[in-house]
C-alpha positions, 0 to 999 in steps of 0.5 A: 486504469481500472475504470472504477464508476461512480458508485463503486464500491471499494475495499481499503485493505490494510487501509492503515490510519486512512490516509487513502480514504478522501482519494478514493472517496474522490473517485467514487463519490456515489459509491462506498469505501470498506476500510479495513486493517488489522491494526487497532491502533490504524483503525481508531484514528481511521474512524476518527477521521472518516468514519462519519461519512455514510459512505465508508465503513471502517473496522479490523479485519484481515485483508485475506479474507475480505468478502464482497462483491467490490469494484475495486479493491485497493492495497497501499504498500501492504502486499508484501504480508501475504505474497503478490501471487496469494493476495490476488488468490484471495481476492478473486472471489470478493470482486464484482463482475468487470471488478479490478485491483490496485497494488503497490510493491516495492520492487528492486528496478536494477539487476545488481542493487547495492549492498547498502539497499539490499541490505535494507531490504534484508528483511523483504526475502522475497523482493523482486524486480516489476517482471517479477511481480509481474510474473506472479500477477500472470500466475494467478489469472489476473490481466495488467491495466496499467502500471506507474512508478511512484513518483519522487515527490511521492515519497518526498511526501512522506519523509517531509513531515517524519523528518519534521516529526523526527527533529521534534520528538528527540531533543528528549527522546528516551533510549527506546525512542531514540532507536526508533527515531533513528530507523526512522532516519537511516530508512530515509537516507536509504530511499533519498542516495539508492532511489534509483535503485528500489520504490514501489510501482503500482499495479491496476490487475483484473482477473482473466 
């Protein structure tokens, strides 16, 4: 959608442990991925996994303060920390001419989601539907190149390993860990039981 060239300069904003870095390098095999995250633990994991590749630069940093120029800024599931409008405003000057932003954002998929689904996302008071995200994109001065909802298979690729890890840790978990593991179970159950009501949508956008 973004028309990323083989030698693209890509920023993986809020990269977490670096799970997306291989796919970004595959999209731009002759390019470079600059990956950053505020969490030192995630940065260390990303560096351990991908830091030896000369096509990567991985460091601790604030995604609101990235500098470029980048041909693509990629942000998977973390734009909500800033807000869609605020993130796109912050990144506009970091894009090279013709550069694009690709980000995923959790959205409501219906006008009246169930009370259970609303309670599950109660901590995200600014959550809106896809038209709401599109409105914020337009207000930031970007055009939409394309959108795509995250597939059920992608969700299960995340929750399946998490289920296995929870099962592995549960027998010897103390009270604090047990509470964290139950939060993981509840999160997976919320999506599996209410996946028609909400989900992540990928938006690919470019400044006008």
